[in-house]
C-alpha positions as CSV (number, residue, x, y, z in Angstrom):
1,M,94.7,34.2,11.0
2,G,93.7,31.4,13.3
3,K,91.0,31.0,16.2
4,R,93.7,31.4,18.9
5,S,95.7,34.4,17.2
6,M,92.0,36.1,16.8
7,K,91.4,35.2,20.2
8,K,94.6,37.0,21.4
9,R,93.6,39.8,19.1
10,R,90.4,40.5,20.9
11,M,92.0,40.1,24.3
12,L,94.2,42.9,23.3
13,I,92.0,45.6,21.8
14,T,89.7,44.5,25.1
15,A,92.7,45.3,27.7
16,A,93.8,48.3,25.5
17,A,90.3,49.7,26.2
18,A,90.5,49.0,30.2
19,L,94.6,50.4,30.2
20,F,93.2,53.8,28.4
21,P,90.8,54.7,30.6
22,G,93.1,53.4,33.6
23,A,95.4,56.2,32.9
24,A,92.4,58.4,32.6
25,F,91.6,57.6,36.2
26,A,95.2,57.9,37.5
27,A,95.7,61.5,35.8
28,G,92.2,62.3,37.1
29,S,93.3,61.3,40.9
30,V,96.2,64.0,40.6
31,V,93.5,66.9,40.5
32,N,92.6,66.1,44.5
33,Y,96.6,67.6,45.0
34,V,96.7,70.2,42.7
35,A,94.6,73.4,41.7
36,G,93.4,76.0,39.2
37,V,95.5,75.4,35.9
38,V,97.2,72.3,36.8
39,Q,94.1,70.5,38.1
40,I,92.5,71.3,34.4
41,T,95.5,69.9,32.4
42,F,95.6,66.9,34.4
43,I,91.5,66.8,33.5
44,A,92.1,67.2,29.7
45,A,95.3,64.8,29.7
46,G,93.0,62.1,31.4
47,A,90.2,62.7,29.4
48,A,92.9,62.6,26.3
49,C,94.1,59.2,26.9
50,S,90.4,58.0,28.1
51,S,89.7,58.7,24.1
52,L,92.7,56.8,22.6
53,A,90.8,53.6,23.2
54,A,88.7,54.2,20.4
55,Y,91.5,55.0,18.2
56,V,93.6,51.8,19.7
57,A,91.0,49.4,18.6
58,L,89.8,51.2,15.4
59,R,93.7,51.2,14.6
60,S,94.6,47.6,15.2
61,K,91.4,46.1,12.9
62,A,94.0,47.9,9.9
63,R,97.5,48.2,10.9
64,L,98.2,47.8,14.6
65,A,100.1,44.5,15.2
66,D,99.2,42.8,18.5
67,A,102.5,43.7,20.4
68,E,102.3,47.1,18.9
69,I,98.7,47.8,20.4
70,A,100.3,46.0,24.1
71,A,103.6,48.4,23.5
72,F,101.9,51.4,22.9
73,S,99.2,51.0,25.9
74,E,101.8,50.5,28.4
75,N,104.1,53.1,27.0
76,L,101.0,55.7,27.3
77,C,100.2,54.6,31.1
78,A,103.7,54.6,31.9
79,I,103.9,58.2,30.6
80,V,100.7,59.1,32.9
81,E,101.8,57.4,36.0
82,N,105.2,59.7,35.7
83,L,102.9,62.4,35.5
84,V,101.4,61.7,38.9
85,R,104.7,61.3,40.4
86,L,105.9,64.8,39.5
87,A,102.8,66.1,40.8
88,H,103.7,64.0,44.5
89,E,107.1,64.7,44.4
90,P,107.7,68.8,44.9
91,N,111.5,68.2,45.1
92,G,114.4,66.3,43.1
93,T,111.8,65.9,40.2
94,N,114.3,67.1,37.5
95,E,115.5,63.9,36.3
96,L,111.8,62.4,36.0
97,R,110.4,66.0,34.1
98,I,113.7,64.8,31.9
99,Q,112.6,61.1,31.2
100,T,108.9,61.9,30.8
101,V,109.9,64.4,28.0
102,D,111.5,62.2,26.4
103,W,109.5,59.1,26.6
104,I,106.7,61.5,25.3
105,T,108.6,62.7,22.2
106,T,109.9,59.1,21.5
107,L,106.3,57.2,22.0
108,V,104.6,60.3,19.2
109,A,107.4,59.7,16.8
110,T,107.5,56.4,16.7
111,K,103.5,55.9,16.3
112,A,103.5,59.1,13.6
113,G,105.1,56.9,10.9
114,P,108.2,55.1,9.5
115,G,111.2,57.7,10.1
116,T,109.7,60.2,12.0
117,R,111.8,63.0,14.2
118,C,110.8,64.6,17.1
119,A,111.5,67.6,19.0
120,Y,110.2,69.6,21.5
121,Y,111.5,73.1,22.6
122,A,110.1,75.4,25.8
123,L,109.3,78.8,25.9
124,E,111.7,80.6,28.2
125,E,110.5,82.7,30.6
126,D,111.3,85.9,28.9
127,G,109.0,84.9,25.6
128,R,111.9,85.2,23.4
129,R,113.7,81.5,23.6
130,L,112.5,78.7,22.8
131,R,115.0,75.7,24.2
132,R,115.0,71.6,23.4
133,R,114.0,69.9,26.3
134,G,113.6,66.6,24.4
135,Q,114.0,65.1,21.5
136,Y,113.9,61.8,19.1
137,G,115.6,60.4,16.0
138,D,118.8,62.9,14.9
139,V,118.1,66.0,15.2
140,S,121.6,67.0,15.2
141,Q,121.3,69.7,12.6
142,A,118.7,71.7,14.7
143,P,120.0,74.3,17.5
144,D,119.2,73.8,20.7
145,E,117.5,76.9,21.0
146,Y,115.5,78.9,19.0
147,T,115.3,82.9,19.5
148,A,113.0,85.6,18.4
149,D,116.1,87.5,16.3
150,E,116.4,85.3,13.9
151,A,114.2,84.1,11.2
152,D,113.6,79.9,12.2
153,G,113.1,81.2,15.8
154,R,110.0,84.0,14.4
155,D,108.2,81.3,12.6
156,L,108.4,79.0,15.9
157,L,106.9,81.7,17.8
158,W,104.5,82.2,15.1
159,A,103.6,78.8,15.2
160,L,102.9,78.8,19.1
161,G,100.8,82.1,18.6
162,R,98.3,80.2,16.7
163,K,97.6,77.9,19.7
164,T,96.5,74.8,16.4
165,A,98.9,72.6,15.0
166,V,100.0,73.4,11.6
167,R,101.0,70.4,9.4
168,I,103.2,70.4,6.4
169,D,103.4,68.8,3.5
170,D,105.8,69.8,1.6
171,T,108.1,71.7,2.9
172,F,109.8,72.6,-0.4
173,S,106.1,74.3,-1.5
174,T,104.7,75.5,1.8
175,S,101.5,78.4,0.7
176,G,102.7,80.9,1.9
177,Y,103.7,78.9,5.5
178,P,107.2,79.1,7.2
179,T,109.1,76.1,6.4
180,I,109.2,74.3,9.8
181,N,111.3,71.3,10.2
182,L,114.3,69.8,12.3
183,G,117.2,70.3,9.6
184,D,118.3,67.2,6.6
185,G,115.6,69.1,4.1
186,Y,113.2,66.8,5.6
187,R,109.9,67.2,3.5
188,S,106.7,67.1,5.6
189,S,106.5,68.2,9.3
190,I,104.2,68.8,12.3
191,V,104.3,72.0,14.9
192,A,101.8,71.5,17.9
193,P,101.9,74.3,20.5
194,V,101.9,73.5,23.5
195,Y,99.6,75.7,26.4
196,V,98.6,75.3,29.9
197,G,95.1,77.1,30.2
198,D,96.2,80.5,27.9
199,R,100.0,80.1,28.9
200,P,102.1,79.5,25.9
201,V,104.7,76.9,27.4
202,G,106.4,75.2,23.9
203,V,105.9,73.7,20.7
204,L,106.7,70.2,19.9
205,I,107.7,69.2,15.8
206,L,107.3,66.5,13.8
207,D,109.0,65.6,10.7
208,A,109.3,63.2,8.2
209,P,111.4,62.5,5.1
210,R,108.7,62.4,2.7
211,V,106.2,64.5,1.2
212,D,102.7,64.1,3.0
213,A,104.3,61.6,5.4
214,F,101.5,62.5,8.4
215,A,98.7,63.1,5.6
216,E,97.1,59.8,8.3
217,T,97.6,61.8,11.2
218,G,94.7,63.3,12.7
219,E,96.0,66.7,14.7
220,G,93.6,65.3,17.6
221,F,96.4,62.4,18.0
222,V,99.2,65.0,18.1
223,R,97.2,67.5,20.6
224,L,97.3,64.3,22.9
225,F,100.8,64.4,23.5
226,S,100.7,68.7,23.4
227,L,98.5,68.1,26.2
228,L,100.8,65.5,27.7
229,L,104.2,68.0,27.8
230,A,101.8,70.8,29.2
231,A,100.8,68.3,32.0
232,V,104.4,68.0,32.5
233,H,105.0,71.9,33.0
234,S,101.5,72.2,35.4
235,A,103.5,69.3,37.7
236,E,106.7,71.6,37.3
237,R,104.9,74.9,37.9
238,G,102.1,73.6,40.4
239,S,104.3,71.8,43.0
240,R,104.2,74.2,45.4
241,L,100.6,74.6,45.3
242,A,100.4,70.6,46.5
243,P,99.3,70.7,49.9
244,G,101.5,69.3,52.5
């Protein structure tokens, strides 16, 4: 690697270290306009974004190319910017919510590893149904809705009730865990519950075609995206709490 390339890499790492705290600041600024659990969620999302600076710097030394670092930073900041907009725009934000959820599922899937698919299922008000609200990849074999009246729905509700992510290294050998994936016989998966405070709001599902595909994917990395999804719900639920 030449001196120019090394200098460019150092500049990108420095930029990433600056961008993530900037994203955290943007999320933190929302707390002046919301209250209660909404405020807490945005603080948590901001803190998570800030912590990714160290993650990006570490990963860049091993596998991430310069362009990937910059793209990851830019995409995450765009998501947080949307969250700020959601908190400030109580009317006409449904399209923005859909876009934000799609950006979150796309970013977590593309950074979790090759071949990864992702879908987010939001919990309906009756607490018995989960409806798909965002996806990345071909998940056509997975239903648009899971219910407590069927085995797969009960498995997802069980995972949601655990409050911590479940990683299944081999869906053909689950060691007692339910087999949860998005169809096509994919061999590994992660199911991350999404909570706003103590209130369950949905589950984030990632799967990949090979066994142990997520062996190097830390729970904290997936939890970041579950926090961002929680922030979407907080903005949706808390827009009425914002002062006029």
